[in-house]
PyMOL CGO cylinders between C-alpha atoms (Angstrom):
from pymol import cmd
from pymol.cgo import CYLINDER

trace = [
    CYLINDER, -5.47, 14.19, -6.02, -7.32, 12.76, -9.04, 0.3, 1, 1, 1, 1, 1, 1,
    CYLINDER, -7.32, 12.76, -9.04, -11.01, 12.57, -8.04, 0.3, 1, 1, 1, 1, 1, 1,
    CYLINDER, -11.01, 12.57, -8.04, -12.33, 11.21, -11.32, 0.3, 1, 1, 1, 1, 1, 1,
    CYLINDER, -12.33, 11.21, -11.32, -9.88, 8.35, -11.70, 0.3, 1, 1, 1, 1, 1, 1,
    CYLINDER, -9.88, 8.35, -11.70, -8.60, 7.71, -8.17, 0.3, 1, 1, 1, 1, 1, 1,
    CYLINDER, -8.60, 7.71, -8.17, -11.14, 4.96, -7.58, 0.3, 1, 1, 1, 1, 1, 1,
    CYLINDER, -11.14, 4.96, -7.58, -9.78, 2.80, -10.36, 0.3, 1, 1, 1, 1, 1, 1,
    CYLINDER, -9.78, 2.80, -10.36, -7.90, 0.20, -8.28, 0.3, 1, 1, 1, 1, 1, 1,
    CYLINDER, -7.90, 0.20, -8.28, -4.22, -0.48, -8.74, 0.3, 1, 1, 1, 1, 1, 1,
    CYLINDER, -4.22, -0.48, -8.74, -3.71, -4.28, -8.98, 0.3, 1, 1, 1, 1, 1, 1,
    CYLINDER, -3.71, -4.28, -8.98, -1.40, -5.78, -6.35, 0.3, 1, 1, 1, 1, 1, 1,
    CYLINDER, -1.40, -5.78, -6.35, 1.17, -6.89, -8.96, 0.3, 1, 1, 1, 1, 1, 1,
    CYLINDER, 1.17, -6.89, -8.96, 1.34, -3.36, -10.33, 0.3, 1, 1, 1, 1, 1, 1,
    CYLINDER, 1.34, -3.36, -10.33, 1.84, -1.94, -6.81, 0.3, 1, 1, 1, 1, 1, 1,
    CYLINDER, 1.84, -1.94, -6.81, 4.62, -4.49, -6.33, 0.3, 1, 1, 1, 1, 1, 1,
    CYLINDER, 4.62, -4.49, -6.33, 6.17, -3.38, -9.64, 0.3, 1, 1, 1, 1, 1, 1,
    CYLINDER, 6.17, -3.38, -9.64, 6.21, 0.24, -8.48, 0.3, 1, 1, 1, 1, 1, 1,
    CYLINDER, 6.21, 0.24, -8.48, 7.61, -0.73, -5.06, 0.3, 1, 1, 1, 1, 1, 1,
    CYLINDER, 7.61, -0.73, -5.06, 10.35, -2.83, -6.66, 0.3, 1, 1, 1, 1, 1, 1,
    CYLINDER, 10.35, -2.83, -6.66, 11.26, 0.09, -8.91, 0.3, 1, 1, 1, 1, 1, 1,
    CYLINDER, 11.26, 0.09, -8.91, 11.72, 2.24, -5.79, 0.3, 1, 1, 1, 1, 1, 1,
    CYLINDER, 11.72, 2.24, -5.79, 13.76, -0.47, -4.05, 0.3, 1, 1, 1, 1, 1, 1,
    CYLINDER, 13.76, -0.47, -4.05, 16.07, -0.80, -7.04, 0.3, 1, 1, 1, 1, 1, 1,
    CYLINDER, 16.07, -0.80, -7.04, 16.75, 2.91, -6.75, 0.3, 1, 1, 1, 1, 1, 1,
    CYLINDER, 16.75, 2.91, -6.75, 17.60, 2.51, -3.07, 0.3, 1, 1, 1, 1, 1, 1,
    CYLINDER, 17.60, 2.51, -3.07, 14.29, 4.02, -1.92, 0.3, 1, 1, 1, 1, 1, 1,
    CYLINDER, 14.29, 4.02, -1.92, 13.28, 1.23, 0.43, 0.3, 1, 1, 1, 1, 1, 1,
    CYLINDER, 13.28, 1.23, 0.43, 11.23, 3.62, 2.53, 0.3, 1, 1, 1, 1, 1, 1,
    CYLINDER, 11.23, 3.62, 2.53, 9.08, 4.62, -0.43, 0.3, 1, 1, 1, 1, 1, 1,
    CYLINDER, 9.08, 4.62, -0.43, 8.78, 0.96, -1.46, 0.3, 1, 1, 1, 1, 1, 1,
    CYLINDER, 8.78, 0.96, -1.46, 7.47, 0.03, 2.01, 0.3, 1, 1, 1, 1, 1, 1,
    CYLINDER, 7.47, 0.03, 2.01, 5.15, 3.05, 2.07, 0.3, 1, 1, 1, 1, 1, 1,
    CYLINDER, 5.15, 3.05, 2.07, 3.66, 1.95, -1.27, 0.3, 1, 1, 1, 1, 1, 1,
    CYLINDER, 3.66, 1.95, -1.27, 2.94, -1.53, 0.09, 0.3, 1, 1, 1, 1, 1, 1,
    CYLINDER, 2.94, -1.53, 0.09, 1.65, -0.23, 3.41, 0.3, 1, 1, 1, 1, 1, 1,
    CYLINDER, 1.65, -0.23, 3.41, -0.89, 2.14, 1.85, 0.3, 1, 1, 1, 1, 1, 1,
    CYLINDER, -0.89, 2.14, 1.85, -2.09, -0.79, -0.25, 0.3, 1, 1, 1, 1, 1, 1,
    CYLINDER, -2.09, -0.79, -0.25, -2.33, -3.25, 2.61, 0.3, 1, 1, 1, 1, 1, 1,
    CYLINDER, -2.33, -3.25, 2.61, -4.03, -0.85, 5.05, 0.3, 1, 1, 1, 1, 1, 1,
    CYLINDER, -4.03, -0.85, 5.05, -6.42, 0.60, 2.47, 0.3, 1, 1, 1, 1, 1, 1,
    CYLINDER, -6.42, 0.60, 2.47, -5.05, 3.83, 3.87, 0.3, 1, 1, 1, 1, 1, 1,
    CYLINDER, -5.05, 3.83, 3.87, -5.35, 7.36, 2.55, 0.3, 1, 1, 1, 1, 1, 1,
    CYLINDER, -5.35, 7.36, 2.55, -1.82, 8.32, 1.41, 0.3, 1, 1, 1, 1, 1, 1,
    CYLINDER, -1.82, 8.32, 1.41, -1.58, 11.23, 3.83, 0.3, 1, 1, 1, 1, 1, 1,
    CYLINDER, -1.58, 11.23, 3.83, -2.49, 9.03, 6.80, 0.3, 1, 1, 1, 1, 1, 1,
    CYLINDER, -2.49, 9.03, 6.80, 0.46, 6.73, 6.23, 0.3, 1, 1, 1, 1, 1, 1,
    CYLINDER, 0.46, 6.73, 6.23, 2.85, 9.66, 5.97, 0.3, 1, 1, 1, 1, 1, 1,
    CYLINDER, 2.85, 9.66, 5.97, 1.82, 10.87, 9.43, 0.3, 1, 1, 1, 1, 1, 1,
    CYLINDER, 1.82, 10.87, 9.43, 2.59, 7.55, 11.11, 0.3, 1, 1, 1, 1, 1, 1,
    CYLINDER, 2.59, 7.55, 11.11, 5.21, 7.58, 13.86, 0.3, 1, 1, 1, 1, 1, 1,
    CYLINDER, 5.21, 7.58, 13.86, 7.13, 4.60, 15.14, 0.3, 1, 1, 1, 1, 1, 1,
    CYLINDER, 7.13, 4.60, 15.14, 4.95, 4.43, 18.26, 0.3, 1, 1, 1, 1, 1, 1,
    CYLINDER, 4.95, 4.43, 18.26, 1.89, 3.94, 16.02, 0.3, 1, 1, 1, 1, 1, 1,
    CYLINDER, 1.89, 3.94, 16.02, 3.36, 0.63, 14.87, 0.3, 1, 1, 1, 1, 1, 1,
    CYLINDER, 3.36, 0.63, 14.87, 2.61, -2.04, 17.49, 0.3, 1, 1, 1, 1, 1, 1,
    CYLINDER, 2.61, -2.04, 17.49, 4.49, -5.38, 17.24, 0.3, 1, 1, 1, 1, 1, 1,
    CYLINDER, 4.49, -5.38, 17.24, 2.89, -8.75, 18.08, 0.3, 1, 1, 1, 1, 1, 1,
    CYLINDER, 2.89, -8.75, 18.08, 2.40, -9.51, 21.77, 0.3, 1, 1, 1, 1, 1, 1,
    CYLINDER, 2.40, -9.51, 21.77, 0.59, -11.92, 24.08, 0.3, 1, 1, 1, 1, 1, 1,
    CYLINDER, 0.59, -11.92, 24.08, -2.54, -9.84, 23.52, 0.3, 1, 1, 1, 1, 1, 1,
    CYLINDER, -2.54, -9.84, 23.52, -2.39, -9.88, 19.72, 0.3, 1, 1, 1, 1, 1, 1,
    CYLINDER, -2.39, -9.88, 19.72, -0.40, -12.20, 17.44, 0.3, 1, 1, 1, 1, 1, 1,
    CYLINDER, -0.40, -12.20, 17.44, -0.29, -9.67, 14.60, 0.3, 1, 1, 1, 1, 1, 1,
    CYLINDER, -0.29, -9.67, 14.60, 1.27, -6.34, 13.95, 0.3, 1, 1, 1, 1, 1, 1,
    CYLINDER, 1.27, -6.34, 13.95, -1.13, -3.45, 14.49, 0.3, 1, 1, 1, 1, 1, 1,
    CYLINDER, -1.13, -3.45, 14.49, -1.09, 0.05, 13.00, 0.3, 1, 1, 1, 1, 1, 1,
    CYLINDER, -1.09, 0.05, 13.00, -2.85, 2.80, 14.94, 0.3, 1, 1, 1, 1, 1, 1,
    CYLINDER, -2.85, 2.80, 14.94, -4.07, 5.63, 12.73, 0.3, 1, 1, 1, 1, 1, 1,
    CYLINDER, -4.07, 5.63, 12.73, -4.97, 9.03, 14.21, 0.3, 1, 1, 1, 1, 1, 1,
    CYLINDER, -4.97, 9.03, 14.21, -3.97, 8.34, 17.83, 0.3, 1, 1, 1, 1, 1, 1,
    CYLINDER, -3.97, 8.34, 17.83, -5.82, 10.55, 20.31, 0.3, 1, 1, 1, 1, 1, 1,
    CYLINDER, -5.82, 10.55, 20.31, -2.55, 12.08, 21.51, 0.3, 1, 1, 1, 1, 1, 1,
    CYLINDER, -2.55, 12.08, 21.51, -1.87, 13.39, 18.01, 0.3, 1, 1, 1, 1, 1, 1,
    CYLINDER, -1.87, 13.39, 18.01, -4.98, 15.60, 18.13, 0.3, 1, 1, 1, 1, 1, 1,
    CYLINDER, -4.98, 15.60, 18.13, -5.65, 15.06, 14.40, 0.3, 1, 1, 1, 1, 1, 1,
    CYLINDER, -5.65, 15.06, 14.40, -8.81, 13.10, 13.67, 0.3, 1, 1, 1, 1, 1, 1,
    CYLINDER, -8.81, 13.10, 13.67, -9.42, 11.10, 10.51, 0.3, 1, 1, 1, 1, 1, 1,
    CYLINDER, -9.42, 11.10, 10.51, -11.40, 12.43, 7.56, 0.3, 1, 1, 1, 1, 1, 1,
    CYLINDER, -11.40, 12.43, 7.56, -14.52, 11.00, 9.22, 0.3, 1, 1, 1, 1, 1, 1,
    CYLINDER, -14.52, 11.00, 9.22, -13.68, 12.51, 12.64, 0.3, 1, 1, 1, 1, 1, 1,
    CYLINDER, -13.68, 12.51, 12.64, -12.38, 9.31, 14.27, 0.3, 1, 1, 1, 1, 1, 1,
    CYLINDER, -12.38, 9.31, 14.27, -9.38, 8.68, 16.54, 0.3, 1, 1, 1, 1, 1, 1,
    CYLINDER, -9.38, 8.68, 16.54, -7.39, 5.54, 17.47, 0.3, 1, 1, 1, 1, 1, 1,
    CYLINDER, -7.39, 5.54, 17.47, -8.31, 3.52, 14.41, 0.3, 1, 1, 1, 1, 1, 1,
    CYLINDER, -8.31, 3.52, 14.41, -6.44, 0.22, 14.77, 0.3, 1, 1, 1, 1, 1, 1,
    CYLINDER, -6.44, 0.22, 14.77, -5.69, -1.81, 11.62, 0.3, 1, 1, 1, 1, 1, 1,
    CYLINDER, -5.69, -1.81, 11.62, -4.36, -5.35, 12.00, 0.3, 1, 1, 1, 1, 1, 1,
    CYLINDER, -4.36, -5.35, 12.00, -1.83, -6.81, 9.58, 0.3, 1, 1, 1, 1, 1, 1,
    CYLINDER, -1.83, -6.81, 9.58, -3.53, -10.19, 9.57, 0.3, 1, 1, 1, 1, 1, 1,
    CYLINDER, -3.53, -10.19, 9.57, -3.31, -11.29, 5.93, 0.3, 1, 1, 1, 1, 1, 1,
    CYLINDER, -3.31, -11.29, 5.93, -0.66, -14.02, 5.55, 0.3, 1, 1, 1, 1, 1, 1,
    CYLINDER, -0.66, -14.02, 5.55, -0.03, -12.91, 1.95, 0.3, 1, 1, 1, 1, 1, 1,
    CYLINDER, -0.03, -12.91, 1.95, 1.49, -9.72, 3.36, 0.3, 1, 1, 1, 1, 1, 1,
    CYLINDER, 1.49, -9.72, 3.36, 3.16, -11.24, 6.45, 0.3, 1, 1, 1, 1, 1, 1,
    CYLINDER, 3.16, -11.24, 6.45, 6.44, -9.68, 5.32, 0.3, 1, 1, 1, 1, 1, 1,
    CYLINDER, 6.44, -9.68, 5.32, 5.17, -6.18, 6.13, 0.3, 1, 1, 1, 1, 1, 1,
    CYLINDER, 5.17, -6.18, 6.13, 5.73, -6.62, 9.90, 0.3, 1, 1, 1, 1, 1, 1,
    CYLINDER, 5.73, -6.62, 9.90, 9.42, -7.58, 9.60, 0.3, 1, 1, 1, 1, 1, 1,
    CYLINDER, 9.42, -7.58, 9.60, 9.85, -4.81, 7.03, 0.3, 1, 1, 1, 1, 1, 1,
    CYLINDER, 9.85, -4.81, 7.03, 8.43, -2.29, 9.50, 0.3, 1, 1, 1, 1, 1, 1,
    CYLINDER, 8.43, -2.29, 9.50, 10.76, -3.57, 12.23, 0.3, 1, 1, 1, 1, 1, 1,
    CYLINDER, 10.76, -3.57, 12.23, 13.69, -3.12, 9.88, 0.3, 1, 1, 1, 1, 1, 1,
    CYLINDER, 13.69, -3.12, 9.88, 12.56, 0.39, 8.95, 0.3, 1, 1, 1, 1, 1, 1,
    CYLINDER, 12.56, 0.39, 8.95, 12.26, 1.44, 12.60, 0.3, 1, 1, 1, 1, 1, 1,
    CYLINDER, 12.26, 1.44, 12.60, 15.75, 0.38, 13.67, 0.3, 1, 1, 1, 1, 1, 1,
    CYLINDER, 15.75, 0.38, 13.67, 17.59, 3.30, 15.29, 0.3, 1, 1, 1, 1, 1, 1,
    CYLINDER, 17.59, 3.30, 15.29, 14.49, 5.51, 15.44, 0.3, 1, 1, 1, 1, 1, 1,
    CYLINDER, 14.49, 5.51, 15.44, 12.73, 6.87, 18.53, 0.3, 1, 1, 1, 1, 1, 1,
    CYLINDER, 12.73, 6.87, 18.53, 9.09, 6.27, 19.34, 0.3, 1, 1, 1, 1, 1, 1,
    CYLINDER, 9.09, 6.27, 19.34, 8.01, 9.74, 18.30, 0.3, 1, 1, 1, 1, 1, 1,
    CYLINDER, 8.01, 9.74, 18.30, 9.96, 9.76, 15.02, 0.3, 1, 1, 1, 1, 1, 1,
    CYLINDER, 9.96, 9.76, 15.02, 8.07, 9.70, 11.77, 0.3, 1, 1, 1, 1, 1, 1,
    CYLINDER, 8.07, 9.70, 11.77, 8.11, 6.31, 10.13, 0.3, 1, 1, 1, 1, 1, 1,
    CYLINDER, 8.11, 6.31, 10.13, 8.65, 7.81, 6.70, 0.3, 1, 1, 1, 1, 1, 1,
    CYLINDER, 8.65, 7.81, 6.70, 10.95, 10.82, 6.22, 0.3, 1, 1, 1, 1, 1, 1,
    CYLINDER, 10.95, 10.82, 6.22, 9.76, 12.17, 2.91, 0.3, 1, 1, 1, 1, 1, 1,
    CYLINDER, 9.76, 12.17, 2.91, 6.95, 14.49, 1.89, 0.3, 1, 1, 1, 1, 1, 1,
    CYLINDER, 6.95, 14.49, 1.89, 3.89, 13.78, -0.23, 0.3, 1, 1, 1, 1, 1, 1,
    CYLINDER, 3.89, 13.78, -0.23, 5.38, 15.95, -2.95, 0.3, 1, 1, 1, 1, 1, 1,
    CYLINDER, 5.38, 15.95, -2.95, 8.67, 14.05, -2.94, 0.3, 1, 1, 1, 1, 1, 1,
    CYLINDER, 8.67, 14.05, -2.94, 6.85, 10.73, -3.09, 0.3, 1, 1, 1, 1, 1, 1,
    CYLINDER, 6.85, 10.73, -3.09, 4.55, 11.84, -5.91, 0.3, 1, 1, 1, 1, 1, 1,
    CYLINDER, 4.55, 11.84, -5.91, 7.53, 12.87, -8.05, 0.3, 1, 1, 1, 1, 1, 1,
    CYLINDER, 7.53, 12.87, -8.05, 8.99, 9.38, -7.77, 0.3, 1, 1, 1, 1, 1, 1,
    CYLINDER, 8.99, 9.38, -7.77, 5.60, 7.68, -8.07, 0.3, 1, 1, 1, 1, 1, 1,
    CYLINDER, 5.60, 7.68, -8.07, 4.75, 9.46, -11.29, 0.3, 1, 1, 1, 1, 1, 1,
    CYLINDER, 4.75, 9.46, -11.29, 8.22, 8.72, -12.57, 0.3, 1, 1, 1, 1, 1, 1,
    CYLINDER, 8.22, 8.72, -12.57, 7.52, 5.01, -12.11, 0.3, 1, 1, 1, 1, 1, 1,
    CYLINDER, 7.52, 5.01, -12.11, 4.09, 5.32, -13.76, 0.3, 1, 1, 1, 1, 1, 1,
    CYLINDER, 4.09, 5.32, -13.76, 5.76, 6.94, -16.77, 0.3, 1, 1, 1, 1, 1, 1,
    CYLINDER, 5.76, 6.94, -16.77, 8.60, 4.42, -16.93, 0.3, 1, 1, 1, 1, 1, 1,
    CYLINDER, 8.60, 4.42, -16.93, 6.17, 1.52, -17.21, 0.3, 1, 1, 1, 1, 1, 1,
    CYLINDER, 6.17, 1.52, -17.21, 3.54, 3.43, -19.23, 0.3, 1, 1, 1, 1, 1, 1,
    CYLINDER, 3.54, 3.43, -19.23, 0.97, 2.72, -16.51, 0.3, 1, 1, 1, 1, 1, 1,
    CYLINDER, 0.97, 2.72, -16.51, -1.03, 5.86, -17.14, 0.3, 1, 1, 1, 1, 1, 1,
    CYLINDER, -1.03, 5.86, -17.14, -2.19, 4.20, -20.33, 0.3, 1, 1, 1, 1, 1, 1,
    CYLINDER, -2.19, 4.20, -20.33, -4.14, 1.70, -18.22, 0.3, 1, 1, 1, 1, 1, 1,
    CYLINDER, -4.14, 1.70, -18.22, -5.57, 4.36, -15.90, 0.3, 1, 1, 1, 1, 1, 1,
    CYLINDER, -5.57, 4.36, -15.90, -2.95, 4.47, -13.15, 0.3, 1, 1, 1, 1, 1, 1,
    CYLINDER, -2.95, 4.47, -13.15, -2.61, 8.14, -12.32, 0.3, 1, 1, 1, 1, 1, 1,
    CYLINDER, -2.61, 8.14, -12.32, -2.23, 8.73, -8.56, 0.3, 1, 1, 1, 1, 1, 1,
    CYLINDER, -2.23, 8.73, -8.56, -1.26, 7.17, -5.26, 0.3, 1, 1, 1, 1, 1, 1,
    CYLINDER, -1.26, 7.17, -5.26, -4.84, 7.11, -4.01, 0.3, 1, 1, 1, 1, 1, 1,
    CYLINDER, -4.84, 7.11, -4.01, -5.29, 4.12, -6.31, 0.3, 1, 1, 1, 1, 1, 1,
    CYLINDER, -5.29, 4.12, -6.31, -3.19, 2.07, -3.90, 0.3, 1, 1, 1, 1, 1, 1,
    CYLINDER, -3.19, 2.07, -3.90, -5.95, 2.42, -1.27, 0.3, 1, 1, 1, 1, 1, 1,
    CYLINDER, -5.95, 2.42, -1.27, -8.62, 1.25, -3.72, 0.3, 1, 1, 1, 1, 1, 1,
    CYLINDER, -8.62, 1.25, -3.72, -6.33, -1.46, -5.04, 0.3, 1, 1, 1, 1, 1, 1,
    CYLINDER, -6.33, -1.46, -5.04, -5.94, -2.91, -1.55, 0.3, 1, 1, 1, 1, 1, 1,
    CYLINDER, -5.94, -2.91, -1.55, -9.67, -3.05, -1.10, 0.3, 1, 1, 1, 1, 1, 1,
    CYLINDER, -9.67, -3.05, -1.10, -10.11, -4.69, -4.46, 0.3, 1, 1, 1, 1, 1, 1,
    CYLINDER, -10.11, -4.69, -4.46, -7.40, -7.24, -3.62, 0.3, 1, 1, 1, 1, 1, 1,
    CYLINDER, -7.40, -7.24, -3.62, -9.18, -8.01, -0.35, 0.3, 1, 1, 1, 1, 1, 1,
    CYLINDER, -9.18, -8.01, -0.35, -12.37, -8.82, -2.24, 0.3, 1, 1, 1, 1, 1, 1,
    CYLINDER, -12.37, -8.82, -2.24, -10.67, -10.67, -5.11, 0.3, 1, 1, 1, 1, 1, 1,
    CYLINDER, -10.67, -10.67, -5.11, -8.68, -12.95, -2.82, 0.3, 1, 1, 1, 1, 1, 1,
    CYLINDER, -8.68, -12.95, -2.82, -11.66, -13.46, -0.50, 0.3, 1, 1, 1, 1, 1, 1,
    CYLINDER, -11.66, -13.46, -0.50, -9.43, -12.29, 2.35, 0.3, 1, 1, 1, 1, 1, 1,
    CYLINDER, -9.43, -12.29, 2.35, -12.25, -10.16, 3.77, 0.3, 1, 1, 1, 1, 1, 1,
    CYLINDER, -12.25, -10.16, 3.77, -16.02, -9.87, 3.33, 0.3, 1, 1, 1, 1, 1, 1,
    CYLINDER, -16.02, -9.87, 3.33, -17.29, -6.58, 1.98, 0.3, 1, 1, 1, 1, 1, 1,
    CYLINDER, -17.29, -6.58, 1.98, -18.36, -5.28, 5.39, 0.3, 1, 1, 1, 1, 1, 1,
    CYLINDER, -18.36, -5.28, 5.39, -14.84, -5.82, 6.75, 0.3, 1, 1, 1, 1, 1, 1,
    CYLINDER, -14.84, -5.82, 6.75, -13.35, -4.06, 3.74, 0.3, 1, 1, 1, 1, 1, 1,
    CYLINDER, -13.35, -4.06, 3.74, -15.62, -1.13, 4.48, 0.3, 1, 1, 1, 1, 1, 1,
    CYLINDER, -15.62, -1.13, 4.48, -14.55, -1.08, 8.12, 0.3, 1, 1, 1, 1, 1, 1,
    CYLINDER, -14.55, -1.08, 8.12, -10.85, -1.36, 7.34, 0.3, 1, 1, 1, 1, 1, 1,
    CYLINDER, -10.85, -1.36, 7.34, -10.96, 1.38, 4.73, 0.3, 1, 1, 1, 1, 1, 1,
    CYLINDER, -10.96, 1.38, 4.73, -13.26, 3.43, 6.97, 0.3, 1, 1, 1, 1, 1, 1,
    CYLINDER, -13.26, 3.43, 6.97, -15.72, 4.15, 4.23, 0.3, 1, 1, 1, 1, 1, 1,
    CYLINDER, -15.72, 4.15, 4.23, -18.94, 5.55, 5.68, 0.3, 1, 1, 1, 1, 1, 1,
    CYLINDER, -18.94, 5.55, 5.68, -21.35, 3.40, 3.66, 0.3, 1, 1, 1, 1, 1, 1,
    CYLINDER, -21.35, 3.40, 3.66, -21.33, -0.10, 2.26, 0.3, 1, 1, 1, 1, 1, 1,
    CYLINDER, -21.33, -0.10, 2.26, -22.40, 1.34, -1.08, 0.3, 1, 1, 1, 1, 1, 1,
    CYLINDER, -22.40, 1.34, -1.08, -18.99, 3.04, -1.28, 0.3, 1, 1, 1, 1, 1, 1,
    CYLINDER, -18.99, 3.04, -1.28, -17.20, -0.34, -1.44, 0.3, 1, 1, 1, 1, 1, 1,
    CYLINDER, -17.20, -0.34, -1.44, -19.57, -2.40, -3.56, 0.3, 1, 1, 1, 1, 1, 1,
    CYLINDER, -19.57, -2.40, -3.56, -17.46, -1.57, -6.60, 0.3, 1, 1, 1, 1, 1, 1,
    CYLINDER, -17.46, -1.57, -6.60, -14.83, -3.89, -5.11, 0.3, 1, 1, 1, 1, 1, 1,
    CYLINDER, -14.83, -3.89, -5.11, -17.25, -6.77, -4.55, 0.3, 1, 1, 1, 1, 1, 1,
    CYLINDER, -17.25, -6.77, -4.55, -15.65, -9.14, -7.07, 0.3, 1, 1, 1, 1, 1, 1,
    CYLINDER, -15.65, -9.14, -7.07, -12.32, -7.41, -7.71, 0.3, 1, 1, 1, 1, 1, 1,
    CYLINDER, -12.32, -7.41, -7.71, -13.06, -7.42, -11.43, 0.3, 1, 1, 1, 1, 1, 1,
    CYLINDER, -13.06, -7.42, -11.43, -11.84, -3.90, -12.16, 0.3, 1, 1, 1, 1, 1, 1,
    CYLINDER, -11.84, -3.90, -12.16, -8.35, -4.67, -10.93, 0.3, 1, 1, 1, 1, 1, 1,
    CYLINDER, -8.35, -4.67, -10.93, -8.26, -7.79, -13.13, 0.3, 1, 1, 1, 1, 1, 1,
    CYLINDER, -8.26, -7.79, -13.13, -9.37, -5.69, -16.09, 0.3, 1, 1, 1, 1, 1, 1,
    CYLINDER, -9.37, -5.69, -16.09, -6.56, -3.17, -15.49, 0.3, 1, 1, 1, 1, 1, 1,
    CYLINDER, -6.56, -3.17, -15.49, -3.94, -5.92, -15.17, 0.3, 1, 1, 1, 1, 1, 1,
    CYLINDER, -3.94, -5.92, -15.17, -5.14, -7.63, -18.35, 0.3, 1, 1, 1, 1, 1, 1,
    CYLINDER, -5.14, -7.63, -18.35, -4.54, -4.43, -20.28, 0.3, 1, 1, 1, 1, 1, 1,
    CYLINDER, -4.54, -4.43, -20.28, -0.82, -4.63, -19.59, 0.3, 1, 1, 1, 1, 1, 1,
    CYLINDER, -0.82, -4.63, -19.59, 1.45, -6.17, -22.19, 0.3, 1, 1, 1, 1, 1, 1,
    CYLINDER, 1.45, -6.17, -22.19, 2.32, -9.87, -21.64, 0.3, 1, 1, 1, 1, 1, 1,
    CYLINDER, 2.32, -9.87, -21.64, 5.90, -8.76, -20.93, 0.3, 1, 1, 1, 1, 1, 1,
    CYLINDER, 5.90, -8.76, -20.93, 4.86, -6.32, -18.21, 0.3, 1, 1, 1, 1, 1, 1,
    CYLINDER, 4.86, -6.32, -18.21, 2.42, -8.80, -16.69, 0.3, 1, 1, 1, 1, 1, 1,
    CYLINDER, 2.42, -8.80, -16.69, 5.29, -11.28, -16.34, 0.3, 1, 1, 1, 1, 1, 1,
    CYLINDER, 5.29, -11.28, -16.34, 7.61, -8.64, -14.84, 0.3, 1, 1, 1, 1, 1, 1,
    CYLINDER, 7.61, -8.64, -14.84, 4.95, -7.46, -12.37, 0.3, 1, 1, 1, 1, 1, 1,
    CYLINDER, 4.95, -7.46, -12.37, 4.22, -11.03, -11.32, 0.3, 1, 1, 1, 1, 1, 1,
    CYLINDER, 4.22, -11.03, -11.32, 7.90, -11.58, -10.52, 0.3, 1, 1, 1, 1, 1, 1,
    CYLINDER, 7.90, -11.58, -10.52, 7.96, -8.33, -8.53, 0.3, 1, 1, 1, 1, 1, 1,
    CYLINDER, 7.96, -8.33, -8.53, 5.01, -9.53, -6.45, 0.3, 1, 1, 1, 1, 1, 1,
    CYLINDER, 5.01, -9.53, -6.45, 6.93, -12.75, -5.67, 0.3, 1, 1, 1, 1, 1, 1,
    CYLINDER, 6.93, -12.75, -5.67, 10.11, -10.88, -4.67, 0.3, 1, 1, 1, 1, 1, 1,
    CYLINDER, 10.11, -10.88, -4.67, 9.06, -7.66, -2.95, 0.3, 1, 1, 1, 1, 1, 1,
    CYLINDER, 9.06, -7.66, -2.95, 8.47, -9.32, 0.43, 0.3, 1, 1, 1, 1, 1, 1,
    CYLINDER, 8.47, -9.32, 0.43, 12.01, -10.61, 0.69, 0.3, 1, 1, 1, 1, 1, 1,
    CYLINDER, 12.01, -10.61, 0.69, 13.42, -7.32, -0.59, 0.3, 1, 1, 1, 1, 1, 1,
    CYLINDER, 13.42, -7.32, -0.59, 11.61, -5.32, 2.10, 0.3, 1, 1, 1, 1, 1, 1,
    CYLINDER, 11.61, -5.32, 2.10, 11.89, -7.70, 5.04, 0.3, 1, 1, 1, 1, 1, 1,
    CYLINDER, 11.89, -7.70, 5.04, 15.59, -8.52, 4.81, 0.3, 1, 1, 1, 1, 1, 1,
    CYLINDER, 15.59, -8.52, 4.81, 17.00, -5.87, 2.50, 0.3, 1, 1, 1, 1, 1, 1,
    CYLINDER, 17.00, -5.87, 2.50, 17.70, -8.20, -0.41, 0.3, 1, 1, 1, 1, 1, 1,
    CYLINDER, 17.70, -8.20, -0.41, 19.09, -6.46, -3.46, 0.3, 1, 1, 1, 1, 1, 1,
    CYLINDER, 19.09, -6.46, -3.46, 16.50, -5.39, -5.98, 0.3, 1, 1, 1, 1, 1, 1,
    CYLINDER, 16.50, -5.39, -5.98, 17.09, -5.23, -9.73, 0.3, 1, 1, 1, 1, 1, 1,
    CYLINDER, 17.09, -5.23, -9.73, 15.23, -2.59, -11.70, 0.3, 1, 1, 1, 1, 1, 1,
    CYLINDER, 15.23, -2.59, -11.70, 12.22, -4.21, -13.41, 0.3, 1, 1, 1, 1, 1, 1,
    CYLINDER, 12.22, -4.21, -13.41, 12.58, -3.94, -17.22, 0.3, 1, 1, 1, 1, 1, 1,
    CYLINDER, 12.58, -3.94, -17.22, 9.90, -1.84, -18.93, 0.3, 1, 1, 1, 1, 1, 1,
    CYLINDER, 9.90, -1.84, -18.93, 8.27, -2.78, -22.23, 0.3, 1, 1, 1, 1, 1, 1,
    CYLINDER, 8.27, -2.78, -22.23, 10.83, -2.90, -25.03, 0.3, 1, 1, 1, 1, 1, 1,
]
cmd.load_cgo(trace, "trace")
């Protein structure tokens, strides 16, 4: 955990760069986890505890995929003491996440964990990617920044009003999410990347959906020369 810096949001294109790096190494599960934490505004530990039965596909009752965090049956409440927190994957920009989840769950049972790696294992790979692309130079230091990056993306793209961002991220007060109001901090972080890395990250954002949803081959994104 990095309490002083974890609230600096990771821009979507940077998250896509990290996810593509994982995919190129054959770590599609870590790539999807990276995107899912971002899209859900989830705490990293919450996403690691997801089981296949917590992922609800579209139905007549709901046209979108739904993720249920902290189901009552699991007996583990959220940080704020809540159970059965349902998050809808309703942003068309990330429509690929549903098919990617379906692909990930093939051959698994309802009670199986969605992701079969530990936080420690993920953090080793995550920090490796941060070092490869010199992202710590622009303030990217831990996976919690995916959660804040997702909230910032929601504000920047006008996908959700601030009160919905608060509800989705389950922040207790609106004041906690006002820092994301215009998404400016994420833009600032992205603008500090080299032109080369900005271009590479942009391509990753364009490609990661196809890579995750149908298993397309991923090439390792080139770092700065």
